[in-house]
KELUMDREN-606414 format. One record per residue: x, y, z of N, C-alpha, C, O, CB in turn. Coordinates in nm, 2 decimals. Atoms other than C-alpha are relative to their C-alpha. Glycine has a CB too. Layout:
    nxx    nyy    nzz   caxx   cayy   cazz    cxx    cyy    czz    oxx    oyy    ozz   cbxx   cbyy   cbzz
      X      Y      Z      X      Y      Z      X      Y      Z      X      Y      Z      X      Y      Z
...
//
This chain:
    nxx    nyy    nzz   caxx   cayy   cazz    cxx    cyy    czz    oxx    oyy    ozz   cbxx   cbyy   cbzz
  -0.08   0.08   0.09  -5.09  -0.11   0.11   0.13  -0.04   0.06   0.22   0.04   0.06   0.02   0.08  -0.14
  -0.12   0.05  -0.06  -4.83  -0.32   0.27   0.06  -0.10  -0.09  -0.01  -0.18  -0.16  -0.03  -0.06   0.14
  -0.07   0.10   0.08  -4.57  -0.52   0.10   0.05  -0.11   0.08   0.11  -0.09   0.19   0.12   0.07  -0.07
  -0.03   0.12  -0.08  -4.52  -0.87   0.22   0.14  -0.04  -0.04   0.17  -0.07  -0.16  -0.10  -0.11  -0.02
  -0.14   0.04   0.02  -4.15  -0.97   0.25   0.01  -0.15   0.02  -0.02  -0.20   0.13   0.10   0.08   0.08
  -0.01   0.15  -0.02  -4.09  -1.34   0.19   0.14  -0.03   0.04   0.23   0.06   0.02  -0.03  -0.07  -0.14
  -0.13   0.03  -0.05  -3.79  -1.51   0.34   0.11   0.00  -0.11   0.22   0.04  -0.08   0.00  -0.14   0.07
  -0.10   0.00   0.11  -3.62  -1.55   0.00   0.04   0.14  -0.04   0.16   0.17  -0.07  -0.05  -0.08  -0.12
  -0.04  -0.14   0.03  -3.64  -1.18  -0.07   0.08   0.06   0.11   0.17   0.14   0.09  -0.13   0.09  -0.02
  -0.07  -0.05  -0.11  -3.52  -1.10   0.28   0.15  -0.05   0.00   0.24   0.03   0.02  -0.07  -0.04   0.13
  -0.13   0.05   0.01  -3.22  -1.33   0.24   0.08   0.06  -0.11   0.20   0.09  -0.10   0.00  -0.15  -0.02
  -0.06  -0.06   0.11  -3.14  -1.18  -0.10   0.05   0.14   0.04   0.16   0.18   0.00  -0.09   0.00  -0.12
  -0.03  -0.14  -0.04  -3.15  -0.83   0.05   0.12   0.00   0.10   0.21   0.08   0.09  -0.12   0.07   0.06
  -0.10   0.00  -0.09  -2.93  -0.92   0.34   0.14  -0.04  -0.06   0.24   0.00  -0.02  -0.03  -0.09   0.12
  -0.12   0.05   0.07  -2.68  -1.10   0.11   0.06   0.12  -0.08   0.18   0.13  -0.08  -0.03  -0.12  -0.09
  -0.05  -0.11   0.08  -2.66  -0.79  -0.11   0.07   0.11   0.10   0.17   0.16   0.06  -0.11   0.07  -0.08
  -0.06  -0.09  -0.10  -2.60  -0.57   0.20   0.14  -0.04   0.05   0.23   0.04   0.06  -0.09   0.02   0.12
  -0.12   0.06  -0.04  -2.33  -0.80   0.32   0.11   0.01  -0.10   0.23   0.04  -0.08  -0.02  -0.14   0.05
  -0.10  -0.01   0.11  -2.16  -0.81  -0.02   0.05   0.14  -0.02   0.17   0.16  -0.05  -0.06  -0.06  -0.13
  -0.04  -0.14   0.02  -2.16  -0.43  -0.05   0.08   0.04   0.12   0.18   0.12   0.10  -0.12   0.09  -0.02
  -0.08  -0.03  -0.12  -2.02  -0.40   0.31   0.14  -0.06  -0.02   0.24   0.01   0.01  -0.07  -0.05   0.13
  -0.13   0.06   0.02  -1.74  -0.65   0.22   0.07   0.07  -0.10   0.20   0.09  -0.09  -0.02  -0.15  -0.03
  -0.06  -0.07   0.11  -1.67  -0.46  -0.10   0.05   0.13   0.05   0.16   0.17   0.02  -0.10   0.02  -0.11
  -0.04  -0.13  -0.05  -1.65  -0.13   0.09   0.12  -0.02   0.09   0.21   0.06   0.09  -0.11   0.07   0.08
  -0.12   0.02  -0.09  -1.41  -0.28   0.35   0.12  -0.03  -0.08   0.23   0.02  -0.05  -0.03  -0.12   0.09
  -0.12   0.03   0.08  -1.18  -0.42   0.08   0.04   0.13  -0.08   0.16   0.15  -0.09  -0.04  -0.11  -0.11
  -0.03  -0.13   0.06  -1.20  -0.08  -0.10   0.08   0.09   0.09   0.17   0.16   0.05  -0.12   0.07  -0.06
  -0.07  -0.08  -0.09  -1.09   0.10   0.21   0.14  -0.05   0.03   0.23   0.03   0.04  -0.08   0.01   0.14
  -0.13   0.06  -0.02  -0.80  -0.14   0.26   0.09   0.04  -0.11   0.21   0.06  -0.09  -0.01  -0.15   0.02
  -0.08  -0.04   0.12  -0.68  -0.06  -0.09   0.04   0.14  -0.01   0.14   0.18  -0.07  -0.07  -0.05  -0.13
  -0.02  -0.14   0.00  -0.70   0.31  -0.04   0.10   0.05   0.10   0.15   0.16   0.09  -0.13   0.07   0.02
  -0.10  -0.04  -0.10  -0.46   0.31   0.25   0.14   0.02  -0.07   0.19  -0.07  -0.13   0.01  -0.10   0.11
  -0.13  -0.02   0.06  -0.13   0.47   0.14   0.11  -0.05   0.10   0.10  -0.03   0.22   0.02   0.15  -0.03
  -0.11   0.05  -0.08   0.19   0.32   0.26   0.13   0.05  -0.07   0.20  -0.03  -0.14   0.00  -0.15   0.01
  -0.11  -0.06   0.08   0.46   0.56   0.13   0.14  -0.06   0.04   0.22  -0.08  -0.05   0.01   0.15   0.02
  -0.13   0.06  -0.04   0.75   0.41   0.33   0.03  -0.14  -0.06   0.13  -0.16  -0.12   0.02  -0.01   0.15
  -0.01   0.13   0.06   0.68   0.06   0.21   0.02   0.01  -0.15   0.10  -0.07  -0.21  -0.12  -0.09   0.03
  -0.01  -0.02   0.15   0.64   0.18  -0.15   0.14   0.05  -0.04   0.20   0.00  -0.14  -0.10   0.10  -0.05
  -0.13  -0.05   0.03   0.97   0.37  -0.14   0.11  -0.11   0.02   0.20  -0.12  -0.06   0.04   0.12   0.09
  -0.10   0.11  -0.03   1.16   0.07   0.01  -0.01  -0.10  -0.12   0.09  -0.15  -0.16  -0.03  -0.06   0.13
   0.02   0.10   0.11   1.01  -0.16  -0.26   0.06   0.06  -0.13   0.13  -0.01  -0.20  -0.14  -0.03  -0.02
  -0.05  -0.06   0.12   1.10   0.09  -0.53   0.16   0.00   0.00   0.22  -0.03  -0.10  -0.05   0.14  -0.02
  -0.15  -0.01  -0.01   1.46   0.14  -0.41   0.06  -0.14  -0.02   0.16  -0.15  -0.08   0.04   0.07   0.13
  -0.05   0.13   0.01   1.51  -0.23  -0.37   0.00  -0.05  -0.14   0.09  -0.11  -0.19  -0.08  -0.10   0.09
   0.01   0.05   0.14   1.39  -0.31  -0.72   0.09   0.08  -0.09   0.15   0.02  -0.18  -0.15   0.01  -0.05
  -0.09  -0.08   0.08   1.59  -0.02  -0.87   0.15  -0.05   0.02   0.22  -0.06  -0.07  -0.01   0.15   0.04
  -0.14   0.05  -0.03   1.91  -0.15  -0.69   0.02  -0.13  -0.06   0.14  -0.16  -0.10   0.02  -0.01   0.15
  -0.02   0.13   0.07   1.85  -0.50  -0.83   0.02   0.02  -0.15   0.09  -0.06  -0.21  -0.12  -0.09   0.03
  -0.01  -0.02   0.14   1.81  -0.37  -1.18   0.12   0.08  -0.04   0.18   0.06  -0.15  -0.12   0.08  -0.05
  -0.12  -0.09   0.03   2.10  -0.11  -1.16   0.09  -0.01   0.12   0.10   0.09   0.19  -0.05   0.14  -0.03
  -0.08   0.00  -0.12   2.35  -0.23  -0.90   0.12   0.09   0.00   0.16   0.14   0.10   0.05  -0.14   0.01
  -0.11  -0.10   0.00   2.63  -0.01  -1.02  -0.04   0.14   0.04   0.03   0.21   0.11   0.06   0.00  -0.14
   0.05  -0.14  -0.03   2.43   0.31  -1.01  -0.04   0.01   0.15  -0.01   0.11   0.22  -0.12   0.03  -0.08
   0.04   0.00  -0.15   2.29   0.21  -0.66   0.13   0.01   0.08   0.13   0.08   0.19  -0.08  -0.12   0.03
  -0.12   0.00  -0.07   2.64   0.14  -0.54   0.07   0.14   0.00   0.12   0.19   0.11   0.10  -0.10  -0.05
  -0.06  -0.13   0.01   2.77   0.48  -0.66  -0.08   0.10   0.08  -0.03   0.19   0.15   0.00   0.05  -0.14
   0.08  -0.09  -0.09   2.47   0.66  -0.49   0.03  -0.02   0.14   0.04   0.07   0.22  -0.15  -0.03  -0.03
  -0.03   0.03  -0.15   2.54   0.48  -0.16   0.14   0.06   0.03   0.16   0.11   0.14   0.00  -0.15   0.02
  -0.13  -0.05  -0.02   2.91   0.57  -0.19   0.00   0.16   0.01   0.06   0.21   0.11   0.10  -0.04  -0.11
   0.01  -0.15   0.00   2.83   0.94  -0.27  -0.07   0.05   0.13  -0.03   0.14   0.19  -0.08   0.05  -0.12
   0.08  -0.04  -0.12   2.57   0.97   0.01   0.09  -0.02   0.13   0.10   0.06   0.22  -0.13  -0.07   0.02
  -0.08   0.03  -0.12   2.81   0.80   0.26   0.12   0.10   0.01   0.16   0.14   0.12   0.06  -0.14  -0.01
  -0.11  -0.10   0.00   3.10   1.03   0.15  -0.04   0.14   0.05   0.02   0.20   0.14   0.06   0.01  -0.14
   0.05  -0.14  -0.04   2.89   1.35   0.20  -0.03  -0.01   0.15   0.00   0.09   0.22  -0.12   0.04  -0.08
   0.04   0.01  -0.15   2.75   1.23   0.54   0.13  -0.01   0.08   0.13   0.05   0.19  -0.09  -0.12   0.02
  -0.12   0.02  -0.08   3.09   1.12   0.66   0.08   0.13   0.00   0.14   0.16   0.10   0.09  -0.11  -0.06
  -0.07  -0.12   0.01   3.25   1.45   0.54  -0.07   0.10   0.10   0.00   0.18   0.16   0.00   0.05  -0.14
   0.07  -0.09  -0.09   2.98   1.65   0.73   0.01  -0.04   0.15  -0.01   0.05   0.23  -0.14   0.02  -0.04
   0.00   0.04  -0.14   3.01   1.44   1.05   0.14  -0.02   0.05   0.15  -0.07   0.16  -0.08  -0.13   0.01
  -0.14   0.02  -0.04   3.39   1.44   1.07   0.02   0.07   0.14  -0.03   0.18   0.16   0.10   0.05  -0.10
  -0.01  -0.06  -0.13   3.49   1.50   1.43   0.10   0.12   0.02   0.09   0.18   0.12   0.05  -0.11   0.10
  -0.09  -0.11  -0.02   3.76   1.76   1.37  -0.04   0.12  -0.07   0.03   0.22  -0.07   0.14  -0.04  -0.05
//
């Protein structure tokens, strides 16, 4: 008992395989984590929404780092 594959069935099967492969590739690209880019985007958007708070944080961090790195 052999099953005869017609060209239209074969094309449909190859099209489905290609579509699922493309879907898997796109899914893998979305799963890649980019923590540095995410943090930079978050901090940038936070600083645009709250410029005063961001300025105080920068001043505070700069003061502490400068105090710890003083040459004397």
